[in-house]
LUMPAFI-48316 format. One record per residue: residue number from 1; chain; residue in three letters; x, z, y of N, C-alpha, C in turn. Coordinates in Angstrom, 3 decimals. Atoms other than C-alpha are relative to their C-alpha. Last residue first. Layout:
N
+-------+-------+------+----------+----------+----------+----------+----------+----------+----------+----------+----------+
| marlo | bator | kelo |       nx |       nz |       ny |      cax |      caz |      cay |       cx |       cz |       cy |
+-------+-------+------+----------+----------+----------+----------+----------+----------+----------+----------+----------+
|   NUM |     A |  ALA |        X |        Z |        Y |        X |        Z |        Y |        X |        Z |        Y |
...
+-------+-------+------+----------+----------+----------+----------+----------+----------+----------+----------+----------+
END
This chain:
74
+-------+-------+------+----------+----------+----------+----------+----------+----------+----------+----------+----------+
| marlo | bator | kelo |       nx |       nz |       ny |      cax |      caz |      cay |       cx |       cz |       cy |
+-------+-------+------+----------+----------+----------+----------+----------+----------+----------+----------+----------+
|    74 |     A |  PRO |    1.269 |    0.409 |   -0.630 |  -29.356 |  -12.768 |    6.949 |   -0.065 |    0.379 |    1.460 |
|    73 |     A |  MET |    0.589 |   -1.149 |   -0.686 |  -25.666 |  -12.553 |    5.931 |   -1.291 |   -0.455 |    0.674 |
|    72 |     A |  CYS |    0.982 |    0.399 |   -1.007 |  -24.535 |  -15.062 |    3.339 |   -0.618 |    1.258 |    0.602 |
|    71 |     A |  THR |    1.006 |   -1.023 |   -0.222 |  -21.353 |  -14.273 |    1.464 |   -0.919 |   -0.437 |    1.134 |
|    70 |     A |  ASP |    1.279 |    0.473 |    0.520 |  -19.495 |  -17.394 |    0.362 |   -1.123 |    1.014 |    0.174 |
|    69 |     A |  ARG |    0.340 |    1.326 |   -0.514 |  -16.400 |  -16.838 |    2.513 |   -1.349 |   -0.503 |   -0.466 |
|    68 |     A |  LEU |    1.290 |   -0.058 |   -0.692 |  -16.266 |  -13.075 |    1.879 |   -0.514 |   -1.375 |    0.416 |
|    67 |     A |  SER |    0.993 |   -0.508 |    0.953 |  -13.501 |  -13.224 |   -0.759 |   -1.395 |    0.066 |    0.623 |
|    66 |     A |  TRP |    0.268 |    1.045 |    1.000 |  -11.466 |  -15.464 |    1.543 |   -1.073 |    0.456 |   -0.982 |
|    65 |     A |  GLY |    0.895 |    0.983 |   -0.606 |  -11.750 |  -12.914 |    4.350 |   -0.393 |   -1.094 |   -0.973 |
|    64 |     A |  ALA |    1.266 |   -0.703 |   -0.223 |  -10.264 |  -10.221 |    2.142 |   -1.021 |   -0.935 |    0.634 |
|    63 |     A |  ALA |    0.696 |   -0.083 |    1.290 |   -7.627 |  -12.680 |    0.926 |   -1.330 |    0.740 |    0.141 |
|    62 |     A |  VAL |    0.562 |    1.320 |    0.297 |   -6.648 |  -13.494 |    4.521 |   -0.800 |    0.044 |   -1.294 |
|    61 |     A |  ALA |    1.084 |    0.244 |   -0.961 |   -6.209 |   -9.809 |    5.367 |   -0.671 |   -1.343 |   -0.270 |
|    60 |     A |  ARG |    1.112 |   -0.895 |    0.356 |   -4.206 |   -9.185 |    2.188 |   -1.186 |   -0.201 |    0.937 |
|    59 |     A |  PHE |    0.735 |    0.571 |    1.126 |   -2.086 |  -12.267 |    2.923 |   -1.181 |    0.881 |   -0.402 |
|    58 |     A |  TYR |    0.783 |    1.126 |   -0.511 |   -1.107 |  -10.957 |    6.344 |   -0.846 |   -0.599 |   -1.115 |
|    57 |     A |  GLU |    1.061 |   -0.563 |   -0.841 |   -0.032 |   -7.636 |    4.844 |   -0.903 |   -1.105 |    0.546 |
|    56 |     A |  LEU |    0.997 |   -0.585 |    0.895 |    1.869 |   -9.476 |    2.102 |   -1.148 |    0.621 |    0.786 |
|    55 |     A |  GLY |    0.769 |    1.073 |    0.624 |    3.657 |  -11.656 |    4.640 |   -1.091 |    0.526 |   -0.906 |
|    54 |     A |  ASN |    0.856 |    0.578 |   -1.039 |    4.736 |   -8.642 |    6.684 |   -0.874 |   -1.113 |   -0.568 |
|    53 |     A |  LYS |    1.019 |   -1.006 |   -0.330 |    6.015 |   -6.886 |    3.561 |   -0.961 |   -0.550 |    1.046 |
|    52 |     A |  PHE |    0.996 |   -0.002 |    1.073 |    7.798 |  -10.058 |    2.404 |   -1.117 |    1.000 |    0.276 |
|    51 |     A |  THR |    0.739 |    1.258 |   -0.114 |    9.525 |  -10.377 |    5.778 |   -1.081 |   -0.074 |   -1.066 |
|    50 |     A |  ILE |    0.898 |   -0.175 |   -1.142 |   10.490 |   -6.705 |    5.634 |   -0.839 |   -1.252 |    0.204 |
|    49 |     A |  PRO |    1.139 |   -0.865 |    0.322 |   11.872 |   -7.118 |    2.104 |   -0.973 |    0.194 |    1.164 |
|    48 |     A |  GLY |   -0.325 |   -1.339 |    0.464 |   14.069 |  -10.107 |    2.933 |   -1.247 |    0.838 |   -0.219 |
|    47 |     A |  PRO |    0.748 |   -1.083 |   -0.647 |   13.393 |  -13.809 |    3.198 |    0.346 |    1.349 |   -0.621 |
|    46 |     A |  PRO |    1.295 |   -0.272 |    0.641 |   16.184 |  -16.090 |    1.983 |   -0.726 |    1.146 |    0.708 |
|    45 |     A |  LYS |   -0.069 |   -1.134 |    0.915 |   18.849 |  -17.100 |    4.497 |   -1.359 |    0.220 |   -0.654 |
|    44 |     A |  SER |    0.082 |   -1.323 |   -0.630 |   18.466 |  -20.546 |    6.003 |    0.076 |    1.094 |   -1.058 |
|    43 |     A |  SER |   -1.296 |   -0.391 |   -0.552 |   19.750 |  -23.806 |    4.488 |   -0.028 |    1.388 |    0.643 |
|    42 |     A |  PRO |   -0.924 |   -0.387 |    1.076 |   16.704 |  -24.231 |    2.224 |    1.346 |    0.489 |    0.530 |
|    41 |     A |  TYR |   -1.044 |    0.997 |    0.229 |   14.416 |  -24.188 |    5.283 |    0.948 |    0.466 |   -1.099 |
|    40 |     A |  GLY |    0.207 |    0.837 |    1.175 |   11.330 |  -22.029 |    4.907 |    1.067 |   -1.032 |   -0.271 |
|    39 |     A |  ASP |    0.156 |    1.398 |   -0.421 |   11.226 |  -20.585 |    8.439 |   -0.116 |   -0.976 |   -1.165 |
|    38 |     A |  TRP |   -1.174 |    0.747 |    0.455 |   10.518 |  -17.028 |    7.287 |   -0.196 |   -1.469 |    0.328 |
|    37 |     A |  GLY |   -0.811 |    0.476 |   -1.107 |    7.813 |  -15.387 |    9.417 |    1.265 |   -0.735 |   -0.395 |
|    36 |     A |  GLY |   -0.707 |   -1.087 |   -0.669 |    5.941 |  -13.166 |    6.992 |    0.920 |   -0.436 |    1.122 |
|    35 |     A |  LEU |    0.987 |   -0.783 |   -0.749 |    3.460 |  -15.890 |    6.055 |    0.662 |    1.122 |    0.790 |
|    34 |     A |  ARG |    0.430 |    0.820 |   -1.145 |    6.393 |  -18.137 |    5.106 |   -1.016 |    0.758 |    0.847 |
|    33 |     A |  GLY |   -1.112 |    0.056 |   -0.945 |    7.851 |  -15.399 |    2.901 |   -0.358 |   -0.788 |    1.246 |
|    32 |     A |  LEU |   -0.033 |   -1.292 |   -0.694 |    4.466 |  -14.812 |    1.289 |    1.140 |    0.052 |    1.010 |
|    31 |     A |  ILE |    1.147 |   -0.060 |   -0.917 |    4.181 |  -18.538 |    0.487 |    0.014 |    1.308 |    0.788 |
|    30 |     A |  TRP |   -0.291 |    0.953 |   -1.078 |    7.676 |  -18.720 |   -1.025 |   -1.108 |    0.058 |    1.050 |
|    29 |     A |  ALA |   -0.961 |   -0.656 |   -0.887 |    6.918 |  -15.544 |   -3.020 |    0.379 |   -0.911 |    1.161 |
|    28 |     A |  ALA |    0.735 |   -0.971 |   -0.820 |    3.794 |  -17.211 |   -4.457 |    0.938 |    0.707 |    0.979 |
|    27 |     A |  TRP |    0.894 |    0.783 |   -0.855 |    5.827 |  -20.212 |   -5.675 |   -0.761 |    0.930 |    0.952 |
|    26 |     A |  ALA |   -0.843 |    0.538 |   -1.072 |    8.535 |  -17.889 |   -7.032 |   -0.825 |   -0.817 |    0.992 |
|    25 |     A |  LEU |   -0.279 |   -1.106 |   -0.912 |    5.874 |  -15.997 |   -9.008 |    0.866 |   -0.474 |    1.170 |
|    24 |     A |  SER |   -0.666 |   -1.111 |    0.672 |    4.727 |  -19.262 |  -10.529 |    0.164 |    1.129 |    1.010 |
|    23 |     A |  HIS |    0.875 |   -1.180 |   -0.121 |    2.873 |  -22.467 |   -9.665 |    0.575 |    1.125 |   -0.855 |
|    22 |     A |  PRO |    1.296 |    0.205 |    0.663 |    5.838 |  -24.867 |   -9.570 |   -0.836 |    1.276 |    0.144 |
|    21 |     A |  HIS |    0.240 |   -0.675 |    1.272 |    8.509 |  -24.174 |   -6.938 |   -1.321 |   -0.434 |   -0.628 |
|    20 |     A |  PRO |   -0.691 |    0.681 |    1.094 |    9.855 |  -26.436 |   -4.197 |   -0.326 |    0.544 |   -1.388 |
|    19 |     A |  ASN |   -0.267 |   -1.061 |    0.967 |    7.262 |  -25.429 |   -1.565 |    0.629 |   -0.642 |   -1.233 |
|    18 |     A |  LYS |    0.976 |   -0.048 |    1.086 |    7.573 |  -28.260 |    0.923 |    0.396 |    1.133 |   -0.940 |
|    17 |     A |  LEU |    0.877 |   -1.164 |   -0.141 |    9.483 |  -27.716 |    4.162 |   -1.143 |   -0.010 |   -1.008 |
|    16 |     A |  ARG |   -0.783 |   -1.238 |   -0.012 |   12.441 |  -29.988 |    3.403 |   -0.874 |    1.244 |    0.096 |
|    15 |     A |  LYS |   -0.277 |   -0.414 |    1.380 |   10.168 |  -32.867 |    2.395 |    0.734 |    1.336 |   -0.048 |
|    14 |     A |  SER |   -1.348 |    0.325 |    0.461 |    8.821 |  -33.165 |    5.924 |    0.232 |    0.557 |   -1.401 |
|    13 |     A |  ALA |   -0.056 |    1.387 |    0.456 |    5.053 |  -33.138 |    6.431 |    1.384 |   -0.366 |   -0.535 |
|    12 |     A |  ALA |   -0.047 |    0.993 |   -1.075 |    4.967 |  -29.370 |    6.622 |    0.095 |   -1.398 |   -0.597 |
|    11 |     A |  GLU |   -0.916 |    1.100 |    0.266 |    3.851 |  -26.910 |    3.965 |   -0.078 |   -0.996 |    1.149 |
|    10 |     A |  LEU |   -1.361 |   -0.371 |   -0.378 |    2.218 |  -23.809 |    5.404 |    1.014 |   -1.103 |   -0.253 |
|     9 |     A |  GLN |   -0.117 |   -0.198 |   -1.444 |   -1.371 |  -25.082 |    5.429 |    1.448 |    0.218 |    0.427 |
|     8 |     A |  GLN |    0.241 |    1.292 |   -0.642 |   -1.253 |  -26.513 |    1.920 |    0.154 |    0.102 |    1.512 |
|     7 |     A |  ASN |   -1.163 |    0.844 |    0.256 |    0.329 |  -23.293 |    0.673 |   -0.158 |   -1.356 |    0.678 |
|     6 |     A |  LEU |   -1.049 |   -0.386 |   -0.938 |   -2.399 |  -21.246 |    2.345 |    1.239 |   -0.869 |   -0.173 |
|     5 |     A |  ALA |    0.416 |    0.424 |   -1.338 |   -5.097 |  -23.167 |    0.478 |    1.065 |    0.344 |    1.037 |
|     4 |     A |  THR |   -0.109 |    1.459 |   -0.046 |   -3.247 |  -22.771 |   -2.821 |   -0.376 |   -0.523 |    1.383 |
|     3 |     A |  LEU |   -1.412 |    0.369 |   -0.078 |   -2.761 |  -19.053 |   -2.214 |    0.189 |   -1.509 |    0.091 |
|     2 |     A |  ALA |   -0.519 |   -0.216 |   -1.351 |   -6.442 |  -18.533 |   -1.386 |    1.461 |   -0.410 |    0.123 |
|     1 |     A |  ASN |   -0.112 |   -1.388 |   -0.408 |   -7.773 |  -20.060 |   -4.591 |    0.676 |    0.106 |    1.361 |
+-------+-------+------+----------+----------+----------+----------+----------+----------+----------+----------+----------+
END
């Protein structure tokens, strides 16, 4: 699904920037925070409501495109 694909893109090669959560609400919130501009480091402050709002808006646009990925236009 779209969240799994985005998670693979947002995770970095270093262990510190891997999504530490199993597939759950916290896992999805980590992805939305990263999409909203949060740096993802455990030592930084957690993402706030504005960051989540920005991430959710970005995700909605990506999800709309994801739903059209198999549509064939003649």
